[in-house]
Each structure stands twice: as C-alpha cells, then as structure tokens.
N, C-alpha and C positions, 0 to 999 in steps of 0.2 A: 224885815230881813228875809231874804229869799232862801229857800232850800235849794241845794244844787239841782240844776236842771229846770228851775222855775223861771218864769218871766217876771220882770219887775217893770214898774211904770204903768202907764195907763192909756186907755183910749183905743178905739179902732182906727186903723190906718195911720200910725205914727209917721212923721216925716223922716224919721231915722230910728235906728235901734243899735244898741251896742251888744256885741257878741264876745264872750270871753271863753277861751279854752284854757284849762288849767290842769296842772299836775294834781292828782288826788290828794297829795299832802298840803295843798294850798287852798283848801276850802275857805279858811278864815280870811285869806287875802282876797279871794274872790268876793266874799261878802263885804269886806271893807271897801273894795273898789265899787261894787254895786251900790252900796250906801252913799258913797261920795258922788257918784254919777247921778243917782236919783235925786239927791239933795240939790245939786247944781242944775240939772236938766229934768224937772219932774215929768215932762211929757215924753221923754225918751226911755223906752223900755230897755232893760238890761237882761240878757239871757246868758246862760253859761252851761258848760258841759265839761265833765272830766275828760282829760286827754290820756291816751295810753302812752304818750311820750313823756318820759321822766324829765323833770325840769321845765316842762312847758308852762308858759303863761303868756298867751297871745290875746291882745285886745284889738278888735276890729270895729270899725264904724260902718254900718250898713245904711247907705243913703237911699236905697231903693228896696226897702223891705216889701215883701209880698204877704200880707196878713193871711190871705186865703190859702197860701201854700204852707204856712207854719205848722199846721196840724199834721200834715202828711210828711213833710220834709223839714224838720227843725234844723236850724243852723243858719249861717250867713247867706244872704241873697246875692244878687248880681252886682249891686253897687258897693261891694265890700272893699274897704281900704284898711290895711293893718296900721294901727297907730302905735302899737308897742308889741315887741316880741322878745321874751326873755332869752330864747335861743339865739336870736339875732343880736342881742346885747351881751353876749358872752356869758349867759346864765344869770345876769343880774335881774332881780325881781323889782317891779315898780312899786312906788308908794302910791296910795290912792290919789293924792292931789296931783301927782305927776301924770296920771292917766287923764284926769280932768283937763289939765293944761294941754295934753297931746290932742284930746278931742276938740278943744277950742281952736288949736292951731290947724287941725285937719278940716274943720267945718266951722268957721267963725259965726255962721248963721245960727248955730245951736244956742248961742248966748241969748238969742231973741226968742227962743221957744218958751 
C-alpha cells in the first residue's frame, strides 16, 4: 500500500504509468484505486499527489512516461490521457474497479502487461 506521493509498481522504463490527483480527503480512495490497478497491471506504476482543488479525483494514463524526468519533475508526462475526472463527472467519485475498466478501455494493450 503506497503512502501518498509514492510510486507503486515496478521496474525501470515502464510502458505506461497511472497518475492520480486527488482531494486530500480521498487518500483512502487513492490507495484503493492504486491497489486495484497494481493487482490488475503489476508492471504499471501508480503515482499520486494531493490536489489543492476540493473534490478533485482525476486518473490519467501516461503512455509515454519519462523515467529520467520523474525525479526532477514528478507528474504526468507527454502521453497523458485522462480516463476519469470526478470534476468532469459532476463530482461523482469512482470505484476502484471502474478505474481498472477505464484503463483497459483507454489502452487495451495494458491487459497484456
């Protein structure tokens, strides 16, 4: 289970990574999502950061992560695609399995990782 702001998953140079920005009150939801994604896609790291935006919970898939840039500039990279946004969904927060399904829909190749 990650601490907020930590990277989950493994290996150098992953083919993709998941980035979650979340309201400070949704740490437990972030951890649940990270656990579900890690279980389904063990080679895909999950990163998260608290957002200053109240009610935020945005999940992005980064298909072009740059590992060498992570230390100096954490956050989503250039190949970022939002797969869920609570603000875009009228404030509705996702269930962990819903995020897994959204990731599969956005990048079917993840199922093969």
